[in-house]
C-alpha positions in Angstrom: 227.7 117.9 -20.0 225.4 118.1 -23.1 223.1 121.1 -22.9 219.4 120.4 -23.4 217.9 121.1 -26.8 214.6 123.0 -26.7 212.6 123.0 -29.9 209.4 125.1 -30.4 207.6 123.5 -33.3 204.9 126.1 -34.0 206.2 129.5 -32.7 203.8 131.4 -35.0 200.9 130.4 -32.8 202.1 133.0 -30.4 202.1 136.5 -31.9 205.4 138.2 -32.4 204.6 141.1 -30.0 204.5 138.5 -27.2 207.9 138.0 -25.6 209.0 134.6 -24.3 211.1 134.7 -21.1 214.7 133.5 -21.4 215.2 130.2 -19.7 217.5 130.4 -16.7 219.4 127.2 -17.5 222.0 126.7 -20.3 220.3 125.3 -23.4 220.1 125.3 -27.2 217.0 127.0 -28.5 215.5 126.1 -31.9 212.2 127.4 -33.2 210.0 127.0 -36.3 207.0 129.0 -37.2 205.1 125.9 -38.4 205.8 122.2 -38.6 204.1 119.7 -40.9 203.6 116.1 -39.9 206.4 115.0 -42.2 208.9 117.4 -40.5 208.2 116.5 -36.9 210.7 113.6 -36.4 213.6 115.4 -38.2 213.1 118.5 -36.1 212.8 116.6 -32.8 215.5 113.9 -33.4 217.9 115.5 -30.9 215.4 117.4 -28.7 215.2 117.1 -25.0 212.3 119.4 -24.6 209.6 120.3 -27.2 207.2 123.2 -27.1 204.0 122.6 -29.1 200.6 124.0 -29.5 198.7 122.1 -32.2 201.3 119.8 -33.8 200.3 116.2 -33.3 202.8 114.0 -31.3 201.6 110.5 -31.6 203.1 107.2 -30.4 204.7 106.5 -33.7 206.8 109.7 -33.6 207.4 109.7 -29.9 208.8 106.1 -30.0 211.6 107.4 -32.2 212.6 110.1 -29.8 214.6 108.5 -26.9 216.1 111.9 -25.8 212.7 113.6 -25.3 212.0 114.3 -21.6 209.3 117.0 -21.7 206.5 118.1 -23.9 205.4 121.6 -22.9 202.1 122.4 -24.5 201.5 126.1 -25.1 197.8 125.8 -24.6 195.2 124.2 -22.2 194.1 121.4 -24.5 196.5 118.5 -25.1 194.5 116.0 -27.1 197.2 116.3 -29.9 199.6 114.4 -27.5 199.5 110.7 -27.0 199.6 111.0 -23.2 199.2 107.2 -22.6 202.5 106.6 -24.5 204.1 109.5 -22.6 203.0 107.9 -19.3 204.6 104.6 -20.3 207.8 106.2 -21.7 208.3 108.5 -18.8 207.9 111.7 -20.9 206.5 114.6 -18.8 203.7 116.7 -20.3 202.7 120.1 -19.0 200.0 122.5 -20.2 198.9 126.1 -19.4 195.7 126.9 -17.6 194.0 130.0 -16.2 195.4 132.5 -18.6 192.2 133.6 -20.4 189.8 134.2 -17.5 189.5 137.8 -18.6 189.7 137.5 -22.4 187.2 134.7 -23.0 184.4 136.1 -20.8 184.8 139.5 -22.4 184.6 138.0 -25.9 181.5 136.1 -24.9 179.8 139.2 -23.6 180.9 141.2 -26.6 179.3 138.6 -28.9 176.2 138.6 -26.8 175.9 142.4 -27.0 176.6 142.4 -30.8 173.9 139.8 -31.4 171.2 141.0 -29.0 171.5 144.5 -30.3 171.7 143.3 -34.0 174.9 145.4 -34.6 175.9 143.2 -37.6 172.5 143.6 -39.2 172.6 147.4 -38.9 176.1 147.5 -40.2 175.0 145.5 -43.2 172.0 147.8 -43.8 174.2 150.9 -43.9 176.6 149.1 -46.3 173.7 148.3 -48.5 172.4 151.9 -48.5 169.2 151.1 -46.6 169.7 154.0 -44.1 170.4 156.4 -46.9 167.3 155.4 -48.9 165.1 155.6 -45.8 166.0 159.3 -45.2 165.2 159.1 -41.5 167.8 160.2 -38.9 167.5 156.8 -37.4 165.7 153.7 -38.6 164.8 150.3 -37.1 165.1 147.3 -39.4 166.1 144.9 -36.6 164.9 144.5 -33.0 167.3 145.8 -30.3 167.3 144.0 -27.0 169.0 144.7 -23.6 170.9 142.0 -21.8 170.2 143.3 -18.3 167.4 141.3 -16.7 167.8 138.4 -19.1 169.0 134.9 -18.2 172.4 133.4 -19.1 172.7 129.6 -19.1 176.3 128.4 -18.6 177.4 124.9 -19.6 180.7 124.3 -17.9 181.5 125.6 -14.4 185.3 125.8 -14.5 187.4 128.9 -14.3 186.1 130.3 -17.6 182.5 129.5 -16.8 182.7 131.1 -13.4 184.5 134.2 -14.7 181.8 134.6 -17.4 179.1 134.3 -14.7 180.7 137.0 -12.6 180.8 139.4 -15.6 177.2 138.6 -16.6 176.0 139.2 -13.1 177.7 142.6 -13.0 175.7 143.5 -16.1 172.4 142.6 -14.4 171.9 139.1 -15.9 170.6 136.1 -14.0 172.9 133.2 -14.3 172.0 129.4 -14.3 174.6 126.6 -14.3 173.6 123.5 -16.2 174.3 120.0 -14.7 176.1 117.6 -16.9 173.8 116.3 -19.6 174.4 112.7 -18.6 173.5 113.5 -14.9 170.3 115.4 -15.7 168.1 112.6 -17.0 166.2 112.1 -13.8 165.7 115.8 -13.0 166.5 117.9 -10.0 167.3 114.9 -7.7 170.5 114.2 -9.6 171.8 117.8 -9.7 174.6 119.1 -7.6 173.8 122.1 -5.4 173.8 125.3 -7.5 173.0 123.5 -10.7 169.8 122.9 -12.7 169.1 120.0 -15.1 170.7 120.5 -18.5 167.5 120.6 -20.5 165.8 122.9 -18.0 168.6 125.4 -18.5 168.2 125.3 -22.2 164.5 126.0 -21.8 164.9 128.9 -19.3 167.8 130.8 -20.8 167.8 133.8 -23.1 171.4 133.0 -24.0 173.6 129.9 -23.6 177.4 129.9 -23.5 179.6 126.8 -23.6 182.7 126.4 -21.5 183.0 122.6 -21.1 185.7 120.3 -22.5 185.2 118.3 -25.7 185.1 114.6 -25.2 183.0 111.5 -26.1 180.3 112.7 -23.7 180.1 116.3 -25.0 180.6 115.9 -28.7 177.5 117.5 -30.4 176.3 118.4 -27.0 174.1 121.0 -28.8 172.4 119.5 -31.8 168.9 119.7 -33.4 167.1 118.2 -30.4 168.7 120.7 -28.0 168.2 123.7 -30.2 164.5 122.9 -30.4 164.3 123.1 -26.6 165.7 126.6 -26.6 163.7 129.9 -26.6 163.0 131.3 -30.0 164.7 134.6 -28.9 167.7 132.7 -27.5 171.3 133.2 -28.5 174.0 130.5 -28.5 177.6 131.4 -27.9 180.4 128.8 -28.4 183.8 129.9 -27.4 184.6 126.5 -26.0 185.3 123.8 -28.6 184.0 123.4 -32.1 182.8 119.8 -31.7 180.4 120.8 -28.9 177.9 122.1 -31.5 176.4 120.4 -34.6 177.3 123.1 -37.0 174.7 122.2 -39.7 172.0 121.9 -37.1 172.9 125.3 -35.8 172.6 126.9 -39.3 169.3 125.2 -39.8 168.0 126.5 -36.5 169.1 130.1 -37.4 167.4 129.9 -40.8 164.2 128.5 -39.4 164.0 130.9 -36.5 164.3 128.2 -33.8 166.8 130.5 -32.1 167.6 134.2 -32.6 171.3 134.2 -33.1 174.7 132.5 -32.6 178.2 133.6 -31.9 180.9 131.1 -32.8 184.6 131.3 -32.1 185.5 127.7 -32.5 185.0 125.1 -35.3 185.1 121.4 -35.8 188.0 121.8 -38.2 190.4 124.8 -37.9 191.0 126.7 -40.0 187.4 126.3 -41.2 187.1 126.0 -44.9 184.4 126.5 -47.5 182.8 123.2 -46.7 181.9 124.4 -43.2 178.2 125.3 -43.1 178.9 128.2 -40.8 181.3 129.8 -43.3 178.9 129.1 -46.1 176.2 131.1 -44.3 178.2 133.8 -42.7 176.3 136.6 -44.4 173.3 136.0 -42.1 173.0 139.0 -39.8 172.3 136.8 -36.8 175.5 134.7 -37.1 178.7 136.1 -35.8 182.0 134.3 -36.5 185.5 134.9 -35.1 188.6 132.7 -35.9 189.3 131.1 -32.5 190.5 134.3 -30.9 188.3 134.6 -27.8 191.3 133.7 -25.6 193.7 135.9 -27.4 194.0 139.3 -25.8 197.6 140.5 -25.6 197.5 140.3 -21.8 196.2 136.8 -21.9 198.7 135.5 -24.4 201.5 137.1 -22.4 200.3 135.4 -19.3 200.2 132.1 -21.3 203.8 132.6 -22.5 205.0 133.4 -19.0 203.4 130.2 -17.5 204.7 128.2 -20.5 208.3 129.2 -19.9 207.9 128.8 -16.1 206.7 125.3 -16.6 209.9 124.4 -18.5 212.1 126.1 -15.9 210.3 124.3 -13.1 210.7 120.9 -14.8 214.4 121.4 -15.2 214.6 122.2 -11.5 212.9 118.9 -10.7 209.5 120.5 -9.8 206.1 119.2 -10.9 204.2 122.2 -12.2 201.0 122.1 -14.4 201.8 118.5 -15.1 199.2 116.4 -17.0 201.5 113.4 -17.2 
């Protein structure tokens, strides 16, 4: 009997300090730190199971891999996989969910504290010698706000949105959940219980955090028109998906004072390059950028790795676990 060949195409997406559990069935394990599009077919030619994070597996490649039985995605999003082809070809696809319900909310709240209290601005002032020149034991060049008693609007009410809400409430914030934008056009009558119209949440909130998926309905969900509806003291946090926010419109809103600040962990193209308007303006004290790491506490990544390997073991035992196809 031929042992299954398991290939991890982008092992470097999981930090080296995170341990992958040993699969309980006999197999051949092959891993690569990174894989370019030109290398995919050669590396998967004999694979029965592939582990992938961001490498694209389209129909053209998948059609050439008759041995492939399982694509185990080491993330929640799987838009890099042609799932329609997998459905037709009988290739199973699994993903990992629920691993970052501590890490992402803490990152969101950390960004909110940093921006509301203007920590970046004060850090930059000290670096520029402003405090030293001022000769006061303390000095106030930026406003400092509390988050207790303010209102957090949450767009996306899945596990991450709910976990962020729980943390915000524990800090004394009022939480509003926004109805889907497409369902909010007629006002309160079309809202589910516990939700307010999308535009009303924008108008009432002191901070907005995004936790919804990226699709045709949510691309540029927050653009110039939406930013104009927000409070001038509002903060926008995006730890969801880069395409949810029009990046140039966000920069324009920060520069013109339409909103007070923004924390961004995700970008339309990753890694973001010098053409990205956010990177071109990252010296603004009211703009806080992190490189798609909100999900990435060690405990969360270890949980992801454990679920990933368990998905593969379950598949090999004939069980359907975390299947998306």
